[in-house]
N, C-alpha and C positions, 0 to 999 in steps of 0.2 A: 389321149386319145383311147379309149374303150376297145376293149377285147376287140366287142362286134365290127367295132370300125375296122379293127387290124386284119381279122379275119376277113372282112367284105374287099379289105384292099389284097389280099393274097387271093382270093378269089378270083376276082378283076381280073388280075396279073395270068392266073392261069388257063392258057389256050385251050385247052380241051374242053374246061367248062363255058367258055363263054362262045365256044364253039357250039355247044349245045343249046347253049340256052341265051347268049350273046349278054348284055347288060341288064337281064332281067331279075337281080338279087336285091332282097331287099332285106336290108338287119331290122326287124322288129317292127317299123309303120308303112303296114302294106298298103299301096294304093286300093282306091276302089273297085275300080276295073284293070287289074293287072293283066300284062299279054300273056299269051301263052307261048311255051313253059316259061314256068318260074319257082325262084327257091329264095324262101323264105327263112329269116333267122330270129331264132327266139333264144331267151337266156333263162334259167334258173337266176336265184339271188345267189352271186359265190360269197365263198368263205375266205378271207381272209388269214394268214397264218403271220403269227409273230415269231422270229425269229429269238432265240435265247437272250441277247442283248437287247431286246427293246424294240428293232427296228423292223419296219414293216418290210416282208422280203418277198414270198409267193403268194398267191391266191389260187383256187381252184374255185372253174365255174366247169356247169353244162351248159352245151350251146344242144337245142334241135336244130336240127337242117331239115326243112317239109321242102320236094319237090312237087310242084302240082303239072300237072299236062296232060294235052287229050291224048296222048298216047301214052301205052303204059310202059312199053320200051324207055322210051324217053325218062321219067322215072326212076328206071332201075339205071339208065346210063349214068344219069349227074350224080344220084348216090353212091353208087360205084366209083366214080372220079372223085367224088371227095373222102372216099375209105381208102384210094390209092396215095390220094393228096398228104392227108393227113398224118394214115395207118401203115398204109405199107411202104411207101416212101419215109415216113418218120421225120416228116416237116416240123424243124426246130428252128428257131430264128433268136434273135435279143428279147423276145418277148415271151416264143410259147419255149416253153422248157421239155414238157412232154403232152402227149395226146392218147386218149386210150378210151374203146368203146365202152359208153354209157347202156348202154340199149340198143338194137335195131341192127340189122334194118329191119322195119317191119311196115307193112302196106296199109293203110287207114279207109276205110270203106263208109264214105260219108255222104253218099248220094248227092256230092258237089257236082253241081251245072254251071254253066260258063255263059248262061243269061239265054243261050239259044235252045235250053233242055237239051244239048249233049254234054254226055258223061265225064267228067272228069278226074285224073286219077291221081293218086296222092301216094308218097311214099315215104319216109323221114328216116332219121337216124341221129342219135344222141350222142355227141362225143362229150368227154371229160378233158378240159384243157387245165393245165398247169400251168401258170404264166408267170412274170416278174413284173410285180409293179412298178420297179424302178426304170423300166424301160418305156415307157409311152401308153400301155394301158391301161 
């Protein structure tokens, strides 16, 4: 299981997030006409850290969470829940060892439209995950 798949499962299990966006969470492969509001996750190429004995131990990767919605408030609420989940509550498990804010949250003004000419709001945050390679991710 990749880090994005693991995070995807954690997000789907979070009732606060699914109450806001349902199951509209897309790790990397955004459909052509996604339902609003939705969350897209993308990742940088991770860096693997080797332990001194030569065994792969942990990796670090930055994941960007982009929330797109027809209301600005929804984007703030969803990104706020992600911050609460990973940073305020300091979520860790067998895979995730540590999460820190890489950058953001920030608004991205990209003249997006939903196909009917309505404005779409976008808010994002980038989180750095340190995770254990030996536990599934």
